[in-house]
A tleap script that builds the chain and sets N, CA, C and O, in Angstrom:
source leaprc.protein.ff14SB
mol = sequence {
  NMET THR THR TYR ILE ILE LEU ALA ILE SER
  LEU ALA ALA ASN VAL LEU LEU LEU TRP TYR
  LEU SER LYS LEU LEU LYS LYS PHE MET TYR
  ILE SER GLN SER LEU SER ASP LEU TYR LEU
  THR THR LYS ALA PHE ALA VAL PHE VAL LYS
  ASN LEU TYR SER MET ASP SER TYR HIE GLY
  GLU PRO MET ILE GLN GLU LEU VAL SER ARG
  ILE ARG GLU VAL ASN VAL GLU MET GLU THR
  PHE ARG ASP VAL PHE GLN TYR THR ILE ASP
  GLN GLU MET ASP GLU GLU LEU GLU GLU ALA
  ALA ASN ALA GLU GLU GLU GLU GLN GLU LYS
  LEU LEU LEU TYR ALA GLY THR ARG ARG ARG
  ASN CSER
}
set mol.1.N position { 245.938 113.543 -21.230 }
set mol.1.CA position { 247.318 113.185 -20.953 }
set mol.1.C position { 248.018 114.287 -20.156 }
set mol.1.O position { 248.704 114.006 -19.173 }
set mol.2.N position { 247.846 115.522 -20.577 }
set mol.2.CA position { 248.484 116.616 -19.846 }
set mol.2.C position { 247.907 116.749 -18.444 }
set mol.2.O position { 248.595 117.206 -17.531 }
set mol.3.N position { 246.661 116.357 -18.268 }
set mol.3.CA position { 246.060 116.413 -16.935 }
set mol.3.C position { 246.772 115.451 -15.995 }
set mol.3.O position { 247.000 115.776 -14.830 }
set mol.4.N position { 247.120 114.281 -16.489 }
set mol.4.CA position { 247.823 113.304 -15.650 }
set mol.4.C position { 249.226 113.784 -15.293 }
set mol.4.O position { 249.702 113.547 -14.182 }
set mol.5.N position { 249.869 114.440 -16.206 }
set mol.5.CA position { 251.212 114.974 -15.940 }
set mol.5.C position { 251.129 116.084 -14.894 }
set mol.5.O position { 251.930 116.129 -13.961 }
set mol.6.N position { 250.172 116.963 -15.053 }
set mol.6.CA position { 249.997 118.048 -14.080 }
set mol.6.C position { 249.623 117.478 -12.715 }
set mol.6.O position { 250.105 117.958 -11.689 }
set mol.7.N position { 248.773 116.464 -12.695 }
set mol.7.CA position { 248.388 115.809 -11.441 }
set mol.7.C position { 249.588 115.145 -10.778 }
set mol.7.O position { 249.735 115.232 -9.559 }
set mol.8.N position { 250.443 114.488 -11.544 }
set mol.8.CA position { 251.634 113.834 -11.002 }
set mol.8.C position { 252.609 114.863 -10.443 }
set mol.8.O position { 253.192 114.660 -9.378 }
set mol.9.N position { 252.784 115.959 -11.160 }
set mol.9.CA position { 253.685 117.016 -10.689 }
set mol.9.C position { 253.121 117.637 -9.406 }
set mol.9.O position { 253.868 117.902 -8.463 }
set mol.10.N position { 251.835 117.864 -9.372 }
set mol.10.CA position { 251.197 118.432 -8.189 }
set mol.10.C position { 251.331 117.484 -6.989 }
set mol.10.O position { 251.631 117.915 -5.875 }
set mol.11.N position { 251.108 116.212 -7.229 }
set mol.11.CA position { 251.244 115.220 -6.158 }
set mol.11.C position { 252.678 115.167 -5.637 }
set mol.11.O position { 252.894 115.113 -4.426 }
set mol.12.N position { 253.655 115.183 -6.537 }
set mol.12.CA position { 255.066 115.159 -6.133 }
set mol.12.C position { 255.422 116.430 -5.358 }
set mol.12.O position { 256.155 116.377 -4.370 }
set mol.13.N position { 254.901 117.568 -5.810 }
set mol.13.CA position { 255.175 118.825 -5.118 }
set mol.13.C position { 254.552 118.818 -3.722 }
set mol.13.O position { 255.169 119.292 -2.768 }
set mol.14.N position { 253.345 118.289 -3.595 }
set mol.14.CA position { 252.700 118.216 -2.282 }
set mol.14.C position { 253.448 117.289 -1.336 }
set mol.14.O position { 253.599 117.605 -0.156 }
set mol.15.N position { 253.913 116.161 -1.829 }
set mol.15.CA position { 254.696 115.238 -0.992 }
set mol.15.C position { 255.989 115.907 -0.554 }
set mol.15.O position { 256.389 115.799 0.606 }
set mol.16.N position { 256.638 116.591 -1.474 }
set mol.16.CA position { 257.883 117.298 -1.143 }
set mol.16.C position { 257.626 118.398 -0.108 }
set mol.16.O position { 258.410 118.561 0.827 }
set mol.17.N position { 256.552 119.139 -0.264 }
set mol.17.CA position { 256.223 120.194 0.697 }
set mol.17.C position { 255.871 119.622 2.071 }
set mol.17.O position { 256.243 120.204 3.090 }
set mol.18.N position { 255.171 118.509 2.116 }
set mol.18.CA position { 254.861 117.871 3.403 }
set mol.18.C position { 256.130 117.386 4.100 }
set mol.18.O position { 256.267 117.527 5.315 }
set mol.19.N position { 257.052 116.818 3.335 }
set mol.19.CA position { 258.325 116.374 3.905 }
set mol.19.C position { 259.097 117.573 4.472 }
set mol.19.O position { 259.642 117.501 5.574 }
set mol.20.N position { 259.138 118.674 3.710 }
set mol.20.CA position { 259.832 119.882 4.149 }
set mol.20.C position { 259.169 120.473 5.392 }
set mol.20.O position { 259.857 120.930 6.304 }
set mol.21.N position { 257.859 120.465 5.430 }
set mol.21.CA position { 257.118 120.971 6.585 }
set mol.21.C position { 257.412 120.151 7.832 }
set mol.21.O position { 257.579 120.712 8.915 }
set mol.22.N position { 257.476 118.836 7.697 }
set mol.22.CA position { 257.788 117.992 8.863 }
set mol.22.C position { 259.205 118.261 9.363 }
set mol.22.O position { 259.436 118.274 10.572 }
set mol.23.N position { 260.154 118.473 8.458 }
set mol.23.CA position { 261.520 118.812 8.863 }
set mol.23.C position { 261.554 120.146 9.611 }
set mol.23.O position { 262.228 120.275 10.633 }
set mol.24.N position { 260.826 121.132 9.094 }
set mol.24.CA position { 260.787 122.436 9.751 }
set mol.24.C position { 260.149 122.347 11.137 }
set mol.24.O position { 260.625 122.983 12.077 }
set mol.25.N position { 259.094 121.576 11.270 }
set mol.25.CA position { 258.441 121.429 12.566 }
set mol.25.C position { 259.349 120.719 13.574 }
set mol.25.O position { 259.346 121.062 14.757 }
set mol.26.N position { 260.107 119.752 13.124 }
set mol.26.CA position { 261.055 119.075 14.025 }
set mol.26.C position { 262.116 120.058 14.514 }
set mol.26.O position { 262.468 120.064 15.694 }
set mol.27.N position { 262.620 120.883 13.608 }
set mol.27.CA position { 263.611 121.886 14.008 }
set mol.27.C position { 262.994 122.908 14.953 }
set mol.27.O position { 263.625 123.321 15.926 }
set mol.28.N position { 261.770 123.312 14.668 }
set mol.28.CA position { 261.071 124.259 15.527 }
set mol.28.C position { 260.907 123.686 16.931 }
set mol.28.O position { 261.136 124.394 17.911 }
set mol.29.N position { 260.522 122.439 17.046 }
set mol.29.CA position { 260.347 121.820 18.358 }
set mol.29.C position { 261.685 121.703 19.091 }
set mol.29.O position { 261.741 121.899 20.305 }
set mol.30.N position { 262.753 121.387 18.373 }
set mol.30.CA position { 264.077 121.315 19.002 }
set mol.30.C position { 264.492 122.685 19.534 }
set mol.30.O position { 264.980 122.794 20.658 }
set mol.31.N position { 264.301 123.717 18.737 }
set mol.31.CA position { 264.648 125.073 19.169 }
set mol.31.C position { 263.786 125.476 20.359 }
set mol.31.O position { 264.276 126.078 21.315 }
set mol.32.N position { 262.524 125.148 20.295 }
set mol.32.CA position { 261.611 125.486 21.381 }
set mol.32.C position { 262.016 124.802 22.683 }
set mol.32.O position { 262.020 125.433 23.739 }
set mol.33.N position { 262.353 123.530 22.615 }
set mol.33.CA position { 262.794 122.809 23.813 }
set mol.33.C position { 264.100 123.367 24.349 }
set mol.33.O position { 264.266 123.496 25.562 }
set mol.34.N position { 265.021 123.696 23.469 }
set mol.34.CA position { 266.297 124.259 23.906 }
set mol.34.C position { 266.110 125.613 24.575 }
set mol.34.O position { 266.740 125.895 25.595 }
set mol.35.N position { 265.259 126.442 24.016 }
set mol.35.CA position { 265.008 127.748 24.614 }
set mol.35.C position { 264.282 127.632 25.948 }
set mol.35.O position { 264.529 128.418 26.862 }
set mol.36.N position { 263.399 126.665 26.058 }
set mol.36.CA position { 262.714 126.499 27.343 }
set mol.36.C position { 263.694 126.009 28.408 }
set mol.36.O position { 263.606 126.429 29.562 }
set mol.37.N position { 264.625 125.130 28.039 }
set mol.37.CA position { 265.653 124.698 28.986 }
set mol.37.C position { 266.549 125.861 29.384 }
set mol.37.O position { 266.910 126.004 30.552 }
set mol.38.N position { 266.904 126.684 28.419 }
set mol.38.CA position { 267.732 127.848 28.704 }
set mol.38.C position { 267.003 128.824 29.614 }
set mol.38.O position { 267.608 129.391 30.525 }
set mol.39.N position { 265.721 129.025 29.380 }
set mol.39.CA position { 264.932 129.911 30.233 }
set mol.39.C position { 264.898 129.395 31.670 }
set mol.39.O position { 265.102 130.162 32.611 }
set mol.40.N position { 264.644 128.112 31.839 }
set mol.40.CA position { 264.580 127.552 33.188 }
set mol.40.C position { 265.938 127.628 33.889 }
set mol.40.O position { 266.006 127.852 35.098 }
set mol.41.N position { 267.005 127.442 33.132 }
set mol.41.CA position { 268.345 127.531 33.709 }
set mol.41.C position { 268.645 128.957 34.161 }
set mol.41.O position { 269.175 129.157 35.254 }
set mol.42.N position { 268.314 129.945 33.342 }
set mol.42.CA position { 268.575 131.327 33.750 }
set mol.42.C position { 267.685 131.739 34.914 }
set mol.42.O position { 268.100 132.528 35.762 }
set mol.43.N position { 266.473 131.216 34.961 }
set mol.43.CA position { 265.576 131.520 36.082 }
set mol.43.C position { 266.146 130.935 37.377 }
set mol.43.O position { 266.131 131.600 38.413 }
set mol.44.N position { 266.645 129.701 37.325 }
set mol.44.CA position { 267.251 129.081 38.503 }
set mol.44.C position { 268.516 129.836 38.920 }
set mol.44.O position { 268.775 130.002 40.112 }
set mol.45.N position { 269.292 130.286 37.955 }
set mol.45.CA position { 270.495 131.042 38.257 }
set mol.45.C position { 270.147 132.374 38.912 }
set mol.45.O position { 270.845 132.824 39.821 }
set mol.46.N position { 269.072 133.002 38.451 }
set mol.46.CA position { 268.636 134.265 39.057 }
set mol.46.C position { 268.241 134.063 40.509 }
set mol.46.O position { 268.554 134.895 41.360 }
set mol.47.N position { 267.556 132.967 40.798 }
set mol.47.CA position { 267.182 132.670 42.182 }
set mol.47.C position { 268.438 132.447 43.020 }
set mol.47.O position { 268.521 132.922 44.152 }
set mol.48.N position { 269.407 131.734 42.475 }
set mol.48.CA position { 270.652 131.480 43.196 }
set mol.48.C position { 271.400 132.772 43.498 }
set mol.48.O position { 271.867 132.977 44.618 }
set mol.49.N position { 271.513 133.643 42.499 }
set mol.49.CA position { 272.254 134.897 42.690 }
set mol.49.C position { 271.522 135.792 43.685 }
set mol.49.O position { 272.150 136.455 44.510 }
set mol.50.N position { 270.202 135.809 43.603 }
set mol.50.CA position { 269.427 136.619 44.540 }
set mol.50.C position { 269.627 136.116 45.970 }
set mol.50.O position { 269.750 136.914 46.899 }
set mol.51.N position { 269.658 134.802 46.143 }
set mol.51.CA position { 269.898 134.245 47.471 }
set mol.51.C position { 271.326 134.530 47.939 }
set mol.51.O position { 271.552 134.791 49.120 }
set mol.52.N position { 272.267 134.480 47.033 }
set mol.52.CA position { 273.654 134.778 47.368 }
set mol.52.C position { 273.786 136.229 47.812 }
set mol.52.O position { 274.482 136.523 48.783 }
set mol.53.N position { 273.123 137.132 47.105 }
set mol.53.CA position { 273.210 138.546 47.433 }
set mol.53.C position { 272.584 138.844 48.785 }
set mol.53.O position { 273.019 139.765 49.477 }
set mol.54.N position { 271.573 138.083 49.171 }
set mol.54.CA position { 270.898 138.357 50.432 }
set mol.54.C position { 271.630 137.764 51.641 }
set mol.54.O position { 271.222 137.998 52.779 }
set mol.55.N position { 272.685 137.014 51.416 }
set mol.55.CA position { 273.464 136.485 52.534 }
set mol.55.C position { 274.182 137.638 53.237 }
set mol.55.O position { 274.556 138.629 52.610 }
set mol.56.N position { 274.366 137.489 54.542 }
set mol.56.CA position { 274.978 138.564 55.327 }
set mol.56.C position { 276.379 138.913 54.849 }
set mol.56.O position { 276.745 140.088 54.814 }
set mol.57.N position { 277.168 137.908 54.480 }
set mol.57.CA position { 278.551 138.181 54.106 }
set mol.57.C position { 278.669 138.852 52.736 }
set mol.57.O position { 279.692 139.471 52.443 }
set mol.58.N position { 277.641 138.741 51.894 }
set mol.58.CA position { 277.702 139.335 50.562 }
set mol.58.C position { 276.733 140.492 50.373 }
set mol.58.O position { 276.747 141.126 49.318 }
set mol.59.N position { 275.901 140.786 51.349 }
set mol.59.CA position { 274.892 141.830 51.181 }
set mol.59.C position { 275.559 143.189 50.980 }
set mol.59.O position { 276.415 143.600 51.763 }
set mol.60.N position { 275.153 143.865 49.931 }
set mol.60.CA position { 275.718 145.173 49.629 }
set mol.60.C position { 276.926 145.120 48.724 }
set mol.60.O position { 277.466 146.169 48.373 }
set mol.61.N position { 277.370 143.947 48.335 }
set mol.61.CA position { 278.526 143.808 47.437 }
set mol.61.C position { 278.135 144.339 46.056 }
set mol.61.O position { 277.184 143.843 45.453 }
set mol.62.N position { 278.863 145.349 45.547 }
set mol.62.CA position { 278.440 145.976 44.283 }
set mol.62.C position { 278.514 145.040 43.077 }
set mol.62.O position { 277.684 145.146 42.175 }
set mol.63.N position { 279.479 144.133 43.040 }
set mol.63.CA position { 279.584 143.227 41.900 }
set mol.63.C position { 278.411 142.256 41.861 }
set mol.63.O position { 277.884 141.952 40.791 }
set mol.64.N position { 278.008 141.779 43.018 }
set mol.64.CA position { 276.882 140.856 43.051 }
set mol.64.C position { 275.596 141.606 42.745 }
set mol.64.O position { 274.698 141.060 42.102 }
set mol.65.N position { 275.497 142.846 43.197 }
set mol.65.CA position { 274.328 143.658 42.875 }
set mol.65.C position { 274.246 143.891 41.362 }
set mol.65.O position { 273.163 143.841 40.779 }
set mol.66.N position { 275.383 144.142 40.741 }
set mol.66.CA position { 275.422 144.299 39.282 }
set mol.66.C position { 275.042 142.994 38.588 }
set mol.66.O position { 274.349 143.008 37.571 }
set mol.67.N position { 275.494 141.873 39.135 }
set mol.67.CA position { 275.140 140.567 38.583 }
set mol.67.C position { 273.634 140.327 38.677 }
set mol.67.O position { 273.036 139.786 37.746 }
set mol.68.N position { 273.028 140.717 39.771 }
set mol.68.CA position { 271.580 140.570 39.933 }
set mol.68.C position { 270.849 141.405 38.884 }
set mol.68.O position { 269.886 140.934 38.279 }
set mol.69.N position { 271.295 142.630 38.666 }
set mol.69.CA position { 270.612 143.471 37.677 }
set mol.69.C position { 270.814 142.938 36.258 }
set mol.69.O position { 269.897 143.011 35.440 }
set mol.70.N position { 271.986 142.410 35.958 }
set mol.70.CA position { 272.232 141.856 34.618 }
set mol.70.C position { 271.401 140.602 34.371 }
set mol.70.O position { 270.873 140.406 33.276 }
set mol.71.N position { 271.288 139.759 35.389 }
set mol.71.CA position { 270.508 138.536 35.206 }
set mol.71.C position { 269.031 138.874 35.050 }
set mol.71.O position { 268.300 138.140 34.384 }
set mol.72.N position { 268.580 139.974 35.653 }
set mol.72.CA position { 267.198 140.420 35.424 }
set mol.72.C position { 266.998 140.800 33.964 }
set mol.72.O position { 265.976 140.470 33.364 }
set mol.73.N position { 267.981 141.498 33.393 }
set mol.73.CA position { 267.889 141.876 31.986 }
set mol.73.C position { 267.847 140.646 31.084 }
set mol.73.O position { 267.093 140.601 30.112 }
set mol.74.N position { 268.661 139.658 31.418 }
set mol.74.CA position { 268.669 138.419 30.637 }
set mol.74.C position { 267.320 137.727 30.752 }
set mol.74.O position { 266.804 137.209 29.762 }
set mol.75.N position { 266.746 137.713 31.947 }
set mol.75.CA position { 265.449 137.072 32.127 }
set mol.75.C position { 264.348 137.801 31.369 }
set mol.75.O position { 263.412 137.169 30.881 }
set mol.76.N position { 264.448 139.112 31.266 }
set mol.76.CA position { 263.454 139.858 30.480 }
set mol.76.C position { 263.542 139.451 29.008 }
set mol.76.O position { 262.518 139.242 28.357 }
set mol.77.N position { 264.757 139.339 28.490 }
set mol.77.CA position { 264.925 138.890 27.105 }
set mol.77.C position { 264.438 137.456 26.922 }
set mol.77.O position { 263.837 137.120 25.902 }
set mol.78.N position { 264.700 136.626 27.911 }
set mol.78.CA position { 264.252 135.231 27.828 }
set mol.78.C position { 262.725 135.156 27.879 }
set mol.78.O position { 262.130 134.276 27.259 }
set mol.79.N position { 262.091 136.067 28.610 }
set mol.79.CA position { 260.629 136.109 28.635 }
set mol.79.C position { 260.074 136.368 27.239 }
set mol.79.O position { 259.047 135.805 26.863 }
set mol.80.N position { 260.754 137.223 26.469 }
set mol.80.CA position { 260.314 137.507 25.106 }
set mol.80.C position { 260.343 136.242 24.263 }
set mol.80.O position { 259.386 135.945 23.548 }
set mol.81.N position { 261.437 135.499 24.345 }
set mol.81.CA position { 261.537 134.264 23.586 }
set mol.81.C position { 260.594 133.204 24.133 }
set mol.81.O position { 260.075 132.382 23.378 }
set mol.82.N position { 260.374 133.220 25.422 }
set mol.82.CA position { 259.462 132.240 26.015 }
set mol.82.C position { 258.043 132.434 25.491 }
set mol.82.O position { 257.322 131.463 25.262 }
set mol.83.N position { 257.649 133.683 25.304 }
set mol.83.CA position { 256.321 133.937 24.757 }
set mol.83.C position { 256.179 133.374 23.347 }
set mol.83.O position { 255.112 132.884 22.976 }
set mol.84.N position { 257.248 133.442 22.565 }
set mol.84.CA position { 257.206 132.921 21.209 }
set mol.84.C position { 257.230 131.395 21.207 }
set mol.84.O position { 256.496 130.764 20.446 }
set mol.85.N position { 258.060 130.807 22.045 }
set mol.85.CA position { 258.264 129.368 22.037 }
set mol.85.C position { 257.673 128.698 23.268 }
set mol.85.O position { 258.292 127.790 23.823 }
set mol.86.N position { 256.517 129.108 23.699 }
set mol.86.CA position { 255.966 128.596 24.941 }
set mol.86.C position { 255.319 127.222 24.814 }
set mol.86.O position { 254.757 126.726 25.791 }
set mol.87.N position { 255.378 126.608 23.675 }
set mol.87.CA position { 254.704 125.331 23.479 }
set mol.87.C position { 255.324 124.195 24.275 }
set mol.87.O position { 254.616 123.267 24.666 }
set mol.88.N position { 256.616 124.243 24.523 }
set mol.88.CA position { 257.262 123.109 25.179 }
set mol.88.C position { 257.768 123.418 26.577 }
set mol.88.O position { 258.414 122.566 27.187 }
set mol.89.N position { 257.503 124.583 27.097 }
set mol.89.CA position { 257.982 124.904 28.437 }
set mol.89.C position { 257.175 124.100 29.449 }
set mol.89.O position { 255.948 124.036 29.382 }
set mol.90.N position { 257.871 123.507 30.358 }
set mol.90.CA position { 257.224 122.744 31.409 }
set mol.90.C position { 256.650 123.731 32.422 }
set mol.90.O position { 257.390 124.310 33.218 }
set mol.91.N position { 255.358 123.917 32.392 }
set mol.91.CA position { 254.712 124.910 33.244 }
set mol.91.C position { 254.894 124.586 34.724 }
set mol.91.O position { 255.056 125.488 35.546 }
set mol.92.N position { 254.868 123.304 35.059 }
set mol.92.CA position { 255.034 122.934 36.466 }
set mol.92.C position { 256.411 123.331 36.974 }
set mol.92.O position { 256.541 123.819 38.097 }
set mol.93.N position { 257.440 123.126 36.160 }
set mol.93.CA position { 258.799 123.485 36.552 }
set mol.93.C position { 258.912 124.999 36.718 }
set mol.93.O position { 259.552 125.480 37.654 }
set mol.94.N position { 258.299 125.736 35.821 }
set mol.94.CA position { 258.324 127.188 35.903 }
set mol.94.C position { 257.625 127.667 37.173 }
set mol.94.O position { 258.117 128.574 37.844 }
set mol.95.N position { 256.488 127.071 37.508 }
set mol.95.CA position { 255.770 127.442 38.724 }
set mol.95.C position { 256.568 127.085 39.966 }
set mol.95.O position { 256.563 127.838 40.940 }
set mol.96.N position { 257.253 125.952 39.947 }
set mol.96.CA position { 258.086 125.567 41.089 }
set mol.96.C position { 259.211 126.569 41.307 }
set mol.96.O position { 259.522 126.922 42.445 }
set mol.97.N position { 259.820 127.028 40.218 }
set mol.97.CA position { 260.883 128.027 40.343 }
set mol.97.C position { 260.339 129.332 40.910 }
set mol.97.O position { 260.988 129.961 41.746 }
set mol.98.N position { 259.163 129.741 40.468 }
set mol.98.CA position { 258.555 130.957 40.994 }
set mol.98.C position { 258.236 130.804 42.484 }
set mol.98.O position { 258.469 131.722 43.271 }
set mol.99.N position { 257.703 129.645 42.866 }
set mol.99.CA position { 257.388 129.405 44.276 }
set mol.99.C position { 258.652 129.379 45.122 }
set mol.99.O position { 258.669 129.896 46.239 }
set mol.100.N position { 259.715 128.772 44.587 }
set mol.100.CA position { 260.981 128.732 45.322 }
set mol.100.C position { 261.539 130.137 45.506 }
set mol.100.O position { 262.046 130.473 46.576 }
set mol.101.N position { 261.446 130.946 44.473 }
set mol.101.CA position { 261.950 132.322 44.577 }
set mol.101.C position { 261.136 133.109 45.599 }
set mol.101.O position { 261.699 133.853 46.402 }
set mol.102.N position { 259.811 132.949 45.570 }
set mol.102.CA position { 258.966 133.661 46.527 }
set mol.102.C position { 259.204 133.180 47.952 }
set mol.102.O position { 259.221 133.986 48.882 }
set mol.103.N position { 259.389 131.874 48.132 }
set mol.103.CA position { 259.642 131.327 49.464 }
set mol.103.C position { 260.976 131.827 50.012 }
set mol.103.O position { 261.082 132.151 51.195 }
set mol.104.N position { 261.986 131.890 49.156 }
set mol.104.CA position { 263.296 132.381 49.590 }
set mol.104.C position { 263.216 133.861 49.974 }
set mol.104.O position { 263.823 134.285 50.957 }
set mol.105.N position { 262.473 134.637 49.199 }
set mol.105.CA position { 262.334 136.061 49.518 }
set mol.105.C position { 261.625 136.245 50.860 }
set mol.105.O position { 262.032 137.079 51.669 }
set mol.106.N position { 260.563 135.464 51.097 }
set mol.106.CA position { 259.850 135.559 52.364 }
set mol.106.C position { 260.744 135.141 53.529 }
set mol.106.O position { 260.714 135.761 54.592 }
set mol.107.N position { 261.541 134.089 53.331 }
set mol.107.CA position { 262.439 133.632 54.386 }
set mol.107.C position { 263.500 134.678 54.689 }
set mol.107.O position { 263.835 134.911 55.851 }
set mol.108.N position { 264.034 135.317 53.635 }
set mol.108.CA position { 265.036 136.358 53.843 }
set mol.108.C position { 264.441 137.561 54.560 }
set mol.108.O position { 265.095 138.171 55.406 }
set mol.109.N position { 263.193 137.905 54.221 }
set mol.109.CA position { 262.538 139.017 54.907 }
set mol.109.C position { 262.338 138.695 56.385 }
set mol.109.O position { 262.510 139.568 57.236 }
set mol.110.N position { 261.979 137.456 56.697 }
set mol.110.CA position { 261.808 137.055 58.091 }
set mol.110.C position { 263.137 137.110 58.831 }
set mol.110.O position { 263.203 137.568 59.971 }
set mol.111.N position { 264.195 136.639 58.174 }
set mol.111.CA position { 265.513 136.670 58.806 }
set mol.111.C position { 265.975 138.101 59.042 }
set mol.111.O position { 266.538 138.412 60.092 }
set mol.112.N position { 265.736 138.976 58.061 }
set mol.112.CA position { 266.127 140.378 58.234 }
set mol.112.C position { 265.308 141.037 59.336 }
set mol.112.O position { 265.835 141.830 60.117 }
set mol.113.N position { 264.033 140.713 59.398 }
set mol.113.CA position { 263.188 141.261 60.447 }
set mol.113.C position { 263.650 140.770 61.807 }
set mol.113.O position { 263.731 141.545 62.760 }
set mol.114.N position { 263.950 139.485 61.896 }
set mol.114.CA position { 264.424 138.912 63.165 }
set mol.114.C position { 265.768 139.498 63.551 }
set mol.114.O position { 265.999 139.806 64.720 }
set mol.115.N position { 266.665 139.655 62.568 }
set mol.115.CA position { 267.985 140.209 62.855 }
set mol.115.C position { 267.872 141.661 63.297 }
set mol.115.O position { 268.624 142.110 64.162 }
set mol.116.N position { 266.927 142.405 62.702 }
set mol.116.CA position { 266.750 143.809 63.075 }
set mol.116.C position { 266.228 143.955 64.479 }
set mol.116.O position { 266.664 144.854 65.198 }
set mol.117.N position { 265.301 143.098 64.904 }
set mol.117.CA position { 264.771 143.182 66.269 }
set mol.117.C position { 265.791 142.673 67.271 }
set mol.117.O position { 265.825 143.138 68.410 }
set mol.118.N position { 266.602 141.747 66.874 }
set mol.118.CA position { 267.622 141.197 67.769 }
set mol.118.C position { 268.699 142.239 68.060 }
set mol.118.O position { 269.182 142.335 69.188 }
set mol.119.N position { 269.074 143.013 67.057 }
set mol.119.CA position { 270.113 144.023 67.260 }
set mol.119.C position { 269.631 145.146 68.165 }
set mol.119.O position { 270.414 145.701 68.936 }
set mol.120.N position { 268.362 145.481 68.079 }
set mol.120.CA position { 267.840 146.561 68.920 }
set mol.120.C position { 267.809 146.167 70.393 }
set mol.120.O position { 268.011 147.011 71.266 }
set mol.121.N position { 267.559 144.899 70.670 }
set mol.121.CA position { 267.446 144.461 72.057 }
set mol.121.C position { 268.797 144.264 72.726 }
set mol.121.O position { 268.878 144.324 73.952 }
set mol.122.N position { 269.837 144.036 71.980 }
set mol.122.CA position { 271.140 143.762 72.600 }
set mol.122.C position { 271.953 144.969 72.857 }
set mol.122.O position { 273.065 144.866 73.374 }
savepdb mol mol.pdb
quit
């Protein structure tokens, strides 16, 4: 008789623990998705600010330069969280952002090179 009571209590405890585990996993996935969205947003913002800083009218502006350095710090912190919650990050989106940033940097270097040679000839 006591074996059946212990078995029933054990079964109820296991069902309760499974229910609690599923709730925790749902919350974990929600947090993971939110952090991955936040990471992608800050990465896109960093690309935007970097492109803004490289424009001729804003190049050398100290406030924008400070903004670029601060957003780098934020991205470093986001990288830490991304490593922990990397299960739901869309890798393709992350790669596209990296490619866009690299393409913009190459384009800016070409423009600066072209502008530098143009000024010497005139």
